[in-house]
N, C-alpha and C positions, 0 to 999 in steps of 0.2 A: 281695018286700020293696018298700018305698016309697022314694022319693028321700030322705026324711028319715032313714030307717033306714040307707040306704047312706052318707049324709053322716056319721052318727054312727059307723058302722063304720070309715069312712076316717079319721075323727078319732082313734078308738081305735088304729087301726093306725099312724097317724103318731106318736102318743104313745109307743107301744111301740118303734117304730123309733128315735125320738130317744133314748129311755132306753138302748137297746142300743148305739147309736153313742156316746153320752156315756160309757158304762161301758167301752167298748173302749179298751184301751191298745195302739196299734199298735207293732209292732217297728220301731224306728228303723233307718235305713239310712245307710251312709256312701257318699258320692259323691266320686269323685276320678278322676284320670287313670289309665289302665291302664299297667302296666309295659311291655307290648309290644302293638303293634296286631295282629300276626299271630303264630301259633305258640303253643306251650305257655306257659301262665301269662298269657295275654292278658287274663284276667279278674281278675288280681291287681292291687290298687291300688298305685300308686307313692306311698308315704307321704312321699317327699322333696319332693313337690309339694303344693299346697294341697288339703285335703279338707274336706268339709262334712257335717255330720250333719243328716239330714232326720228330725225327730222324728215326723212324721206317717206315716212308712213309705213303702212303694211307692205309686206313682201309679196310678190307675185310675178306672173308672166302674162303677156298679151301677144296677140297675133291678129292678122287680118285674114279672114277666110275668103277665097275666091274659087269659083268653079274651075276645075282642071280641063274640062272639055271645051274651052272657049279660046278664042284667039289670044286674049290677054293672058289667060292661064298658061297656055302653051309657051308664050313668049317669056313670061315671068319665070317659069321652070327652066327653060333653056338659058336664060340670063343669070340663073343662080340666085334669083331674088326669092323664089318660092320653093317650098319642098312639100312632099306628100303630106296631106292632112289625114286625120283619123276621124271617122271611118271613111270619109270621102273628101274629094276636093283637094285644094292646096292651101298652105299656110304661108303667109309672109310674116315671119317672126320679128318682134320688136326686141332688138338686142341692146339698145342703149338704156340709159337712165337707171343704172344699177339694179337694185331690187325693188324700186318704187312701182308698185302695182298701179297707183293712180296716174302717174306720169306715163307709164307704158300704155294704159288704157286710153288716155287722152290722145296719144300719138295714133294708136290703132283706129280710134273713132274718126279722127280727122282724115287719116289716110283713106279709110273706107268711104267717107263722104265724098272725097274727090273722085274716087272710082265710080261711085254711084251716080254722080253728076254726069259722068261720061257714058252712062248706060250699062255699066258693068256690075253684075251682082257681086257685092262684097259687104262684109260686115265684120265688126270687131268682136273678138272673143278673148277670154282670159280666165285665169284662175288664181286664187290666192295660194301662197306657198306656206 
């Protein structure tokens, strides 16, 4: 593939990722003080104290892994789309969608699916914060 084809593919993957993230409705979470710090029930919320609803759900990060020793990987790194992954490969980080892990993962999964359809080894990865 040429650089122009890689750029079109990345644009298509980005559009698919954005559509998936925008369509995702995260499960809201309630944040508050625990009833007890230690012992049974320590993860129960004390509703007598202030609580907050976080509509965007749990916090986290997501990225798309691609192999660095491929044409697409070399192009993505030179275009500034991908950066060195750990321990190997390259990562295309999902920077949008605030702290919403679910939306970031939806983006990464859709992005990776477009690359996979084009024959490129790619998969979504993430972690909770």
